[in-house]
C-alpha positions, 0 to 999 in steps of 0.5 A: 501491442503484445499479448502481455501488453494486452493482459496488463492493459486489461488488468488495469481496466478490471482491477487497477485502482490503487489501494491508496485511491480506494482508501481516499488518499490522493498521494503526493510527496507531502507529509499527510498523504504519505503518513496516511499511506503508511497507516494503510500499509500497516492495516493491510499487512494484517491477516484481514480482508483488504476491504476492511483495512481500507475502510479502517483507513477511511475511518481513521481519516474521518476521525481526524487522525491524518498526521503523526501528531494527530494520531498520537494526540487521539486516545487509545479508545478513539483509535479502537473505536474508529477501527471498530466502526470499520469492522477491524475488530479482530486486531483493533486493540493491538493495532490501536497501540501500534498506531500510537507508538508508530506516530510517536516514533515518527515525530521523535525520529523524523519530525512526523515527516516520511520524506525525512525517512526517505532522505535519511535512507539516502533515497535507497530502496533497501534503506527505505524498506529497512527504516519502514520496518522500524515502525511498529507492526510494519514488517516486510509485508507492510513495507512492500505495500507502502513501496508498491503504492508510493513508487509513482512519486518516489522513483528510486523504488521503481519497479516495485513488484513484490512477491504478492504482485509476482504471484498475480503475474503468474496467475495472469501468465505474465513475466515474473520479473519486475523489470519485464513487467515494468516495460508493459506499463508507463512509469506513472501507472506502476502503482496501479499495475502492482495493485492490479497484479496483487488483486489478480493473485488474490482472486482467481476469478479476476485473473480468469476474467482478464485472460478470457477477455484478452483471448476474445 
């Protein structure tokens, strides 16, 4: 295995859990897990710690808000309370509003099913991103988070290593090209690889730990 391959393998070992896995979402090409991923992407795209965003996604799930219909049926206060229990307080009121509005839009435009969004985008990576940004508070950052995580089951998105992931690749001394990074990992591990690179970019100590381990 090449040095780059060793670094990628070690990165996966150290911090290769996807954010969906961390939030307890078992991703599949089905309406509920895809919707819960979109909620997680929204939460992660705000300037708040990833751990708090993940905890907030878990709280919303535990409160039963696992589909656009159920999210829209919940009261604004119920959404605020779920976010607050996770410590997602700085943006809780705005986010609660956005979650309700986004759920209504998904029901109205896509029958509450993100697979329909994908279909209308013509299974185009750019089209999927563009349509995702129509959802309240899911801008380009949130769309990239969703695409990074879902690329394992929506192959038209591969390879999805956005700017955050490429910053991590730089910190690890890996190629800063999505196609080059793609060659270092099996297709099914691309979401985990992207998550590992994002974490390496966010945590200099993690990148240093990985490099040191590979250097021996």
